[in-house]
C-alpha positions as CSV (number, residue, x, y, z in Angstrom):
1,M,42.0,27.3,-8.0
2,N,38.9,25.1,-7.6
3,A,40.9,22.2,-6.0
4,M,42.5,24.8,-3.7
5,V,39.1,26.1,-2.7
6,L,37.7,22.4,-2.2
7,K,40.9,21.7,0.1
8,T,40.6,25.1,2.0
9,A,36.8,24.2,2.6
10,I,37.5,20.6,3.8
11,R,40.5,21.9,6.3
12,A,38.0,24.6,7.7
13,L,35.4,22.0,8.4
14,W,37.9,19.7,10.1
15,L,39.3,22.5,12.3
16,H,35.9,23.0,13.6
17,R,35.0,19.2,13.7
18,L,32.8,19.4,16.8
19,R,30.7,22.1,15.7
20,S,30.5,20.5,12.3
21,L,29.5,17.1,13.9
22,L,26.7,18.5,15.8
23,T,25.4,20.5,12.8
24,M,25.5,17.3,10.7
25,T,23.5,15.3,13.3
26,G,20.5,17.6,12.9
27,I,20.5,17.1,9.1
28,A,21.1,13.4,9.3
29,V,18.2,12.9,11.9
30,G,15.9,14.9,9.4
31,I,17.0,12.9,6.4
32,A,16.6,9.7,8.3
33,A,13.2,10.7,9.7
34,V,11.9,11.5,6.0
35,I,13.1,8.0,4.9
36,L,11.6,6.2,7.8
37,M,8.4,8.2,7.7
38,V,8.0,7.7,4.0
39,A,8.6,4.0,4.4
40,I,6.2,3.5,7.2
41,G,3.4,5.5,5.6
42,T,3.8,3.7,2.2
43,A,3.7,0.4,4.3
44,T,0.7,1.6,6.2
45,Q,-1.2,2.5,2.9
46,G,-0.3,-0.7,1.4
47,Q,-2.0,-2.6,4.2
48,V,-5.0,-0.7,4.0
49,I,-5.2,-1.1,0.3
50,A,-4.7,-5.0,0.8
51,Q,-7.6,-4.8,3.4
52,I,-9.8,-3.1,0.9
53,Q,-9.1,-5.6,-1.7
54,N,-9.7,-8.5,0.8
55,L,-13.3,-7.2,1.3
56,G,-14.1,-7.4,-2.3
57,A,-15.1,-4.5,-4.8
58,N,-18.0,-2.2,-4.6
59,L,-19.7,-3.8,-1.7
60,I,-22.7,-2.8,0.6
61,M,-23.7,-4.5,3.6
62,V,-27.3,-4.5,5.2
63,V,-27.9,-5.6,8.8
64,P,-30.7,-5.3,11.2
65,G,-31.2,-2.1,12.7
66,Q,-31.5,-1.2,16.4
67,R,-35.0,-2.1,17.8
68,I,-36.8,0.1,20.1
69,G,-37.8,-1.8,23.3
70,P,-40.0,-0.9,26.2
71,G,-39.5,2.7,27.5
72,G,-37.8,3.8,24.3
73,V,-34.6,1.6,25.1
74,R,-32.5,0.8,22.0
75,L,-31.7,-3.1,21.8
76,S,-29.3,-5.0,19.8
77,G,-29.8,-5.2,16.1
78,D,-29.6,-9.1,16.7
79,S,-33.0,-8.9,18.1
80,N,-34.6,-7.5,15.0
81,V,-35.7,-10.5,12.9
82,L,-37.6,-8.6,10.0
83,L,-34.5,-8.8,7.6
84,T,-35.0,-11.8,5.4
85,E,-33.7,-13.7,2.5
86,E,-36.5,-12.4,0.4
87,D,-35.4,-9.0,1.0
88,G,-32.0,-10.0,-0.6
89,I,-33.7,-11.7,-3.6
90,A,-35.8,-8.4,-4.2
91,V,-32.8,-6.4,-4.1
92,G,-31.2,-8.5,-6.7
93,L,-34.2,-8.5,-9.1
94,E,-35.6,-4.9,-8.6
95,I,-32.4,-2.7,-8.4
96,P,-30.5,-2.8,-12.1
97,S,-27.1,-1.5,-10.5
98,V,-26.9,-4.3,-8.3
99,R,-24.5,-7.1,-9.8
100,A,-25.0,-9.9,-7.0
101,V,-26.4,-10.5,-3.6
102,S,-25.9,-12.9,-0.8
103,S,-27.9,-13.5,2.3
104,M,-26.0,-14.6,5.5
105,W,-26.6,-16.1,8.7
106,W,-23.9,-15.7,11.5
107,G,-23.0,-17.9,14.1
108,S,-20.1,-20.0,15.8
109,G,-19.5,-23.3,17.2
110,Q,-17.1,-26.1,17.6
111,S,-16.0,-28.2,14.6
112,I,-14.5,-31.5,15.2
113,N,-12.3,-34.0,13.2
114,G,-11.3,-37.0,15.1
115,N,-9.5,-35.8,18.1
116,K,-8.9,-32.5,16.9
117,N,-11.3,-29.5,17.2
118,S,-11.6,-26.0,16.6
119,W,-14.1,-23.2,17.7
120,S,-14.7,-21.0,14.7
121,R,-17.3,-18.8,13.1
122,M,-19.8,-20.5,11.3
123,H,-21.8,-18.8,8.3
124,G,-24.7,-19.7,6.2
125,I,-24.3,-18.2,2.8
126,T,-25.9,-18.3,-0.7
127,A,-24.0,-19.2,-3.9
128,Q,-22.8,-15.6,-4.7
129,Y,-21.1,-14.9,-1.5
130,L,-17.5,-16.1,-2.3
131,T,-17.8,-14.2,-5.7
132,I,-18.9,-11.2,-4.3
133,R,-16.0,-11.2,-1.6
134,D,-13.6,-12.2,-4.3
135,W,-12.3,-15.1,-2.3
136,P,-11.0,-18.0,-4.5
137,L,-10.8,-21.8,-3.6
138,I,-7.4,-23.6,-3.6
139,A,-9.2,-26.9,-3.5
140,G,-12.6,-28.4,-4.1
141,R,-15.6,-26.6,-5.2
142,D,-17.9,-23.6,-4.3
143,L,-21.2,-23.9,-2.7
144,S,-24.3,-23.9,-5.2
145,D,-28.0,-23.1,-5.6
146,E,-28.5,-26.8,-5.3
147,D,-26.7,-27.3,-2.1
148,N,-28.9,-24.6,-0.6
149,A,-32.2,-26.0,-2.0
150,A,-31.3,-29.4,-1.0
151,V,-30.2,-28.4,2.6
152,A,-27.1,-30.1,1.8
153,K,-24.6,-30.9,4.7
154,V,-21.6,-29.5,3.0
155,A,-18.8,-27.1,4.1
156,I,-16.1,-24.9,2.9
157,L,-13.3,-24.4,5.4
158,G,-10.9,-21.4,5.8
159,Q,-7.0,-21.9,6.3
160,T,-7.0,-21.4,10.1
161,V,-9.6,-24.0,10.5
162,V,-7.8,-26.5,8.1
163,G,-4.7,-26.1,10.1
164,R,-6.5,-27.0,13.3
165,L,-8.5,-30.0,12.2
166,F,-6.1,-31.6,9.8
167,E,-2.5,-32.6,9.8
168,P,-0.1,-30.5,7.6
169,G,-0.4,-31.6,4.0
170,E,-3.5,-33.5,4.6
171,N,-6.3,-33.0,1.9
172,P,-9.5,-32.0,3.8
173,V,-11.8,-32.2,0.6
174,G,-14.1,-35.1,0.9
175,R,-13.6,-35.7,4.6
176,M,-16.3,-35.8,7.0
177,I,-16.2,-33.4,10.0
178,R,-18.8,-32.5,12.7
179,L,-20.1,-29.0,13.1
180,R,-22.0,-28.7,16.5
181,N,-22.1,-32.4,16.4
182,V,-23.8,-32.7,12.9
183,P,-21.9,-34.4,10.3
184,F,-20.7,-32.3,7.3
185,Q,-18.6,-33.1,4.3
186,V,-15.8,-30.8,3.2
187,I,-16.2,-29.7,-0.3
188,G,-13.8,-26.9,-0.5
189,V,-10.8,-25.1,1.0
190,L,-10.5,-21.3,0.7
191,E,-7.4,-19.4,0.0
192,R,-5.6,-17.5,2.8
193,K,-7.4,-14.1,3.3
194,G,-5.6,-12.7,6.5
195,Q,-6.7,-10.4,9.0
196,S,-9.4,-7.8,8.5
197,S,-9.1,-4.2,9.3
198,Q,-10.5,-4.8,12.8
199,G,-7.7,-7.5,13.3
200,L,-10.3,-10.4,12.8
201,D,-8.9,-13.7,11.4
202,Q,-10.9,-14.2,8.2
203,D,-9.5,-17.6,7.8
204,D,-11.1,-18.8,11.1
205,V,-14.5,-19.5,9.5
206,V,-16.6,-22.4,8.1
207,Y,-19.2,-21.7,5.4
208,V,-22.3,-23.8,4.9
209,P,-25.3,-23.4,2.7
210,L,-27.6,-20.7,4.2
211,A,-30.7,-23.3,4.6
212,T,-28.6,-25.9,6.2
213,A,-27.2,-23.3,8.7
214,R,-30.7,-22.5,9.6
215,M,-31.9,-26.0,9.9
216,R,-28.8,-27.8,11.3
217,L,-26.7,-25.3,13.1
218,N,-29.3,-22.6,14.5
219,N,-29.9,-23.1,18.1
220,K,-33.4,-21.5,17.8
221,P,-35.9,-23.5,15.9
222,A,-38.0,-21.0,13.8
223,P,-41.7,-21.1,12.8
224,K,-42.0,-21.1,9.2
225,V,-43.3,-18.0,7.2
226,Q,-46.1,-19.1,4.8
227,A,-47.2,-15.8,3.3
228,V,-47.1,-12.1,3.8
229,S,-50.2,-9.9,3.1
230,A,-49.3,-6.8,1.1
231,I,-52.5,-5.1,2.4
232,T,-52.6,-5.8,6.0
233,G,-48.9,-6.0,6.7
234,K,-49.5,-9.1,8.6
235,K,-47.3,-12.3,8.5
236,R,-48.9,-15.8,8.5
237,F,-46.9,-18.5,10.1
238,D,-46.9,-21.8,11.7
239,G,-44.7,-24.4,13.3
240,T,-46.5,-25.2,16.6
241,G,-49.3,-27.1,15.1
242,T,-51.5,-24.2,14.9
243,S,-51.8,-21.4,12.4
244,G,-52.8,-17.9,12.6
245,F,-51.9,-14.3,11.7
246,Q,-49.5,-12.2,14.1
247,K,-48.9,-8.3,13.3
248,V,-45.6,-7.2,12.3
249,E,-45.6,-4.8,15.1
250,T,-45.9,-8.0,17.5
251,L,-42.8,-9.6,15.7
252,K,-40.9,-6.3,16.4
253,A,-41.8,-6.2,20.0
254,N,-41.1,-9.8,20.6
255,P,-37.3,-10.6,20.2
256,S,-38.1,-14.3,20.9
257,V,-39.9,-14.8,17.6
258,V,-37.5,-15.8,14.9
259,F,-38.8,-17.1,11.6
260,A,-37.1,-19.3,9.0
261,G,-36.6,-16.5,6.6
262,A,-34.6,-14.3,9.0
263,V,-31.0,-13.4,8.0
264,N,-28.3,-11.6,9.9
265,S,-27.2,-9.5,7.0
266,L,-27.2,-9.1,3.0
267,M,-24.0,-8.8,1.3
268,I,-24.5,-6.8,-1.8
269,Q,-22.2,-6.0,-4.9
270,A,-22.9,-2.8,-7.1
271,R,-21.8,-3.0,-10.7
272,D,-19.3,-0.2,-10.3
273,T,-18.1,2.3,-7.9
274,A,-19.7,5.3,-9.4
275,S,-23.1,3.9,-8.8
276,L,-22.4,3.0,-5.2
277,S,-24.1,6.0,-3.6
278,A,-27.1,5.6,-5.7
279,T,-27.4,2.0,-5.3
280,T,-27.1,2.4,-1.5
281,A,-30.1,4.9,-1.7
282,E,-32.2,2.6,-3.9
283,I,-31.5,-0.3,-1.5
284,R,-33.0,1.8,1.5
285,E,-35.9,3.0,-0.3
286,L,-36.7,-0.7,-1.6
287,L,-36.2,-2.1,2.0
288,R,-38.4,0.5,3.7
289,Q,-41.2,-0.3,1.1
290,R,-40.8,-4.0,1.8
291,H,-40.9,-3.4,5.5
292,R,-44.0,-1.2,5.2
293,L,-42.3,1.5,7.1
294,M,-44.3,4.9,7.5
295,P,-42.4,8.1,6.4
296,D,-42.0,9.0,10.1
297,E,-40.6,5.6,11.2
298,P,-37.0,5.2,11.4
299,D,-35.2,2.4,9.3
300,D,-35.3,-1.2,11.0
301,F,-32.2,-2.0,9.1
302,D,-28.6,-0.3,8.5
303,V,-27.2,0.0,5.2
304,R,-23.4,0.3,5.1
305,N,-21.2,1.1,2.2
306,L,-18.1,-0.9,3.0
307,S,-16.2,0.6,0.0
308,E,-16.7,4.0,1.5
309,V,-15.6,3.0,4.8
310,A,-12.5,1.4,3.3
311,E,-11.7,4.4,1.2
312,A,-12.1,6.6,4.4
313,R,-9.5,4.5,6.2
314,A,-7.3,4.7,2.9
315,S,-7.7,8.5,2.9
316,S,-6.6,8.6,6.6
317,A,-3.6,6.6,6.1
318,R,-2.6,9.0,3.3
319,M,-3.1,11.9,5.5
320,L,-1.1,10.3,8.2
321,T,1.7,9.8,5.7
322,V,1.6,13.4,4.5
323,L,1.4,14.6,8.2
324,L,4.6,12.4,9.0
325,I,6.5,13.6,5.9
326,G,5.6,17.1,7.0
327,I,7.0,16.6,10.3
328,A,10.2,15.2,9.0
329,G,10.3,18.0,6.4
330,L,10.1,20.4,9.3
331,S,13.2,18.8,11.0
332,L,15.1,19.3,7.7
333,L,14.2,23.0,7.7
334,I,15.3,23.3,11.1
335,A,18.6,21.6,10.3
336,G,19.1,24.2,7.5
337,I,18.5,27.0,9.7
338,G,21.4,25.6,11.8
339,I,23.7,25.1,8.9
340,M,23.1,29.0,8.2
341,N,23.7,29.8,11.8
342,I,26.9,27.9,11.9
343,M,28.1,29.2,8.6
344,L,27.2,33.0,9.8
345,V,29.3,32.2,12.8
346,S,32.1,30.9,10.7
347,V,32.2,34.0,8.5
348,T,32.5,36.2,11.7
349,E,35.3,34.2,13.2
350,R,37.1,34.0,9.9
351,T,36.8,37.7,8.8
352,A,40.6,38.0,8.9
353,E,41.3,34.8,6.8
354,I,38.9,36.1,4.3
355,G,40.5,39.7,4.2
356,L,44.0,38.0,3.8
357,R,42.7,35.9,1.0
358,L,41.2,38.9,-0.8
359,A,44.4,41.1,-0.2
360,V,46.6,38.3,-2.0
361,G,44.5,38.1,-5.0
362,A,41.7,35.9,-4.4
363,G,38.3,36.8,-6.1
364,R,34.9,37.2,-4.6
365,R,33.8,34.3,-6.5
366,D,36.4,32.3,-4.9
367,I,35.1,33.3,-1.3
368,L,31.6,32.4,-2.5
369,S,32.6,29.0,-3.7
370,Q,34.6,28.1,-0.6
371,F,31.7,28.7,1.7
372,L,29.1,27.2,-0.5
373,I,31.4,24.1,-0.8
374,E,31.7,24.0,3.1
375,A,27.9,24.1,3.4
376,A,27.3,21.7,0.7
377,A,29.9,19.3,1.9
378,L,28.6,19.5,5.3
379,A,24.9,18.7,4.2
380,L,26.1,16.0,1.7
381,V,28.0,14.0,4.3
382,S,25.1,14.6,6.8
383,G,22.8,13.2,4.1
384,L,24.8,10.1,3.7
385,L,24.8,9.5,7.3
386,G,21.0,10.2,7.3
387,V,20.3,7.7,4.6
388,L,22.4,4.9,6.6
389,L,20.5,5.8,9.7
390,G,17.1,5.7,8.1
391,F,17.8,2.3,6.7
392,G,18.7,1.3,9.9
393,G,15.5,2.5,11.5
394,I,13.5,0.6,8.6
395,L,15.2,-2.5,9.6
396,A,14.5,-2.0,13.3
397,V,10.9,-1.1,12.5
398,D,10.6,-4.2,10.3
399,G,11.9,-6.4,13.0
400,L,10.2,-5.1,15.9
401,T,6.6,-4.5,14.4
402,E,4.3,-6.0,11.8
403,I,4.2,-2.8,9.7
404,A,6.9,-4.2,7.4
405,P,8.3,-0.7,5.7
406,V,10.4,-1.4,2.6
407,I,13.4,0.4,1.6
408,D,12.7,2.7,-1.5
409,P,16.0,3.7,-3.2
410,L,14.4,6.5,-5.0
411,V,13.3,8.2,-1.8
412,A,16.8,7.5,-0.3
413,L,18.3,9.1,-3.4
414,G,15.8,12.2,-3.2
415,A,16.6,12.7,0.5
416,F,20.3,12.6,-0.2
417,L,19.9,15.2,-2.9
418,S,17.6,17.3,-0.7
419,A,20.2,17.3,1.8
420,G,22.8,18.9,-0.7
421,A,20.1,21.3,-1.9
422,I,19.4,22.6,1.8
423,G,23.4,23.0,2.3
424,V,23.4,25.2,-0.9
425,V,20.3,27.2,-0.2
426,F,20.8,27.8,3.5
427,G,24.7,28.3,2.9
428,L,24.3,30.9,0.1
429,Y,23.5,33.7,2.3
430,P,26.5,33.3,4.6
431,A,28.7,32.8,1.5
432,W,27.6,35.8,0.0
433,Q,28.1,37.8,3.1
434,A,31.6,36.5,3.2
435,S,32.1,37.5,-0.3
436,K,31.1,41.0,0.2
437,L,33.5,41.7,3.1
438,D,35.8,44.9,2.5
439,P,39.3,43.6,2.5
440,I,40.8,46.7,4.3
441,V,38.1,46.4,7.1
442,A,38.7,42.6,7.2
443,L,42.5,42.8,7.4
444,R,42.3,45.0,10.7
445,R,41.5,41.8,12.5
446,V,44.8,40.2,11.3
């Protein structure tokens, strides 16, 4: 009887093949959408996680804040010169939850090797920077505290710079290049890091000791800070042949005054993720004390928790994935309603057939099974087509974009089984309606 029921169900679908095809299209598109959206969402989350890992773990960055100029106009943070290397040293010594600190100077310029050149970012760093960024070398050695103390003219190159300055397969370590027409020896080559979350090529960079960057690569010669008075809040400096005192307020108001201890940022690594918020607050409090800011004065620096920013992006990516899957699931729900509608129409059209089968001895369970099999077969074939369509969509997205979605067999299997479940669930009511028909009433339509 079961084989006959299956054969009857398939014949019924074939007799109404155009209607069946239209119904199958809705389910197939829904299944394909689920597979494609999950693949895109997973790939997007993977990219965000990779970008987080590229940053390093538990990172906090401190940069100069916006300075208030004449008339209350806010100026660029680059004009605020009161963030110093000594601030970074104090953060490392006085805050127990800080694991490592690196002061940074930012710049850019031309790198030259023979007849090859590259315009790249040039950063002055201290010895802990690459460790904080979790950025290994593939050749040579890291910068050391001795390099910084000796103002050594040594450099570490990113992969993009290596590709522009040297021939493929050529070893840059030990070679001499010129940075802003100053000779430097290459002591190391960094592993490829890729793009940042803002699309910046992280490998297009040259790292040199911080002291060397200030003295050899900084376009603005700076007077040397000799001492800081904790009582008066005045900085003593020289560099022009004369000595004297200048108030901190004067330094703030005059962006042309740049002193030797100034840095563009501090890169700080907390000991663990749990202490990030507390560490951020402690850093802010310490720097306010060091910069002698009154309670009503705003910060002259910005403290940025990079891990929180990265996690926020990861959370956004996860929410986007859930949204996409929800939209795809809604399309499946609509397709299921379409199945129910088509099956109800089929029951109405085949009332005479149902009555005749009941009259010649078919049980109500047989009628129920027949229509359930029709709905399930319709959904399963649609699911198979949807899986194939989803795989095709993934290959198209992979070829046309840089998202690189990956086919997940478990997701495809789950989507296929979901299609069958949709057919059974939404076909159950029409099948029950068919099985409850009165044979005498049904036979009147013969």
